[in-house]
N, C-alpha and C positions, 0 to 999 in steps of 0.2 A: 436586517443584515444576517447572512447565513455564514457560520464558521464551519469549515470542513476539516476532517482529519483522515489522512491516508496512512495505512500501515505498509511500510516498505520492508519486507522480510528478506534478509540476505543469508544465504547458506552456501558455503564452499564456493564463493565467487559468483554465485548466481542469485537472481532476484525472482521472488514469487510474483506471478501475474495471474489474475483470474479472468477467464472468459465467462460472461454471464448474460442472462437475458434481462433487458430493461424494457418495460412496456412501451415507452416513448421512443426508444432507439433500436430495439432489436438486440442482437448479440453485440456486446462490446468487450473490449479488453481494458482492464483497469487494475489498480491496486485495491485490495480490500479497504473499505473505509466508508465514511458517511458523515453525518452532522455531529457537531460537538454539542453535547447537552448543556443545559443551563448551569449546572454545578460541576462541570468538567473542565479540565484544561485539554489542550490538543493531544498531549501524550496519553492521558488516560482514555480519551475518546478513541484514539487509534487502537489502543490495546483492547478496549471493549468491542469495537467493531471487528477487529481481527478474530477474537474469540467467537463472536456471534456468527461470522461468515465462514470461518474455516475450522473452528475448534482449537486453534493454536492459542496457547496461553503461557504465561510465565517465561516469555522469551526475554533475553537480555536487551535492554534499551541501550542503543549506541549513540543516537543523536536525534535532534529535532531541528528541522529547517522550516521556516515559515515565511510567508509573503502574503500580499493582498490577493484575494480570489476574484473571480468574475462577478460575484454578488456583492462586492464591497466589504466583505468580512475577511477573515484570515483563512488561509489554507495551511495546514500543518502536515509536513511529510515526516513521519516518525519512523526512524530506522531501527529495526530489531534484528538481533542475531539469532538464528536458529541453529540447533544442534544437528549433526548429520542425520539422525533418525527422525527428526521432526518432519511430519508431512501433513498438509491440510486435508480436511475431510469435507465432503459435500454435506451441508447442514440442511439446506432447504432445496429439495429436488425441483420445485417450481422455478427456481432461478436458473436451472440448466447449467450449473457451474462446472467448469473444467479448470484445473490448475496446471500451470506450467512454470518451469524454472528456466529463466533466460540469462545468458551472459548480458551485461549491460549494453554492449555494443550491438547486440542482436535483437533487442526489443523492437517490435514493429511500431515505430513512432507515429505513423499515419493513423493508427487506431486509437491513440490516446488524446485526451483533452490537452489544450495548449499549456495549461499550468503544469500538467504532468510532464509534458515534453521538455519544458524549461528545466524542471528539476532533474529529469533523466539525463539531459545533455550537459548540465552545468555542475551537478552535485553528486549524482549517484555513483559514478565510477570510483570516487575516493572511498566510499563505504564498502562497495562490493569487493574491491581489490585488497583492502586492508584487513587481514584476518584477526588482528588484535585491537582494532579501534575501539575505544571505550566510549 
């Protein structure tokens, strides 16, 4: 059973999306994220993955949404709030990363995994539009 954690970074009404290379899929759009480690919870795993993939750290945790993933484990969508000057950095050039900020309604859903699409369409808007959500 594989547990996954996605870091959903919100800044000024927009959401961070990365375009990156995956050996098995080519270029994909996704939230920064990955597997939850043995001694981690979903929130800590998302924060770790975010720092590893973008260099962003110490962002304010706003919420965690979870459901069952395609592997029979959990998927955690962890919403973080970024400050206006926070910007992601390319950490591993081999991943061919590009970072983009999208308004929630302009995220190209066809390029995301189904679990991500469900989160984007049912949950994300409330976090992106609320500047003070804790």
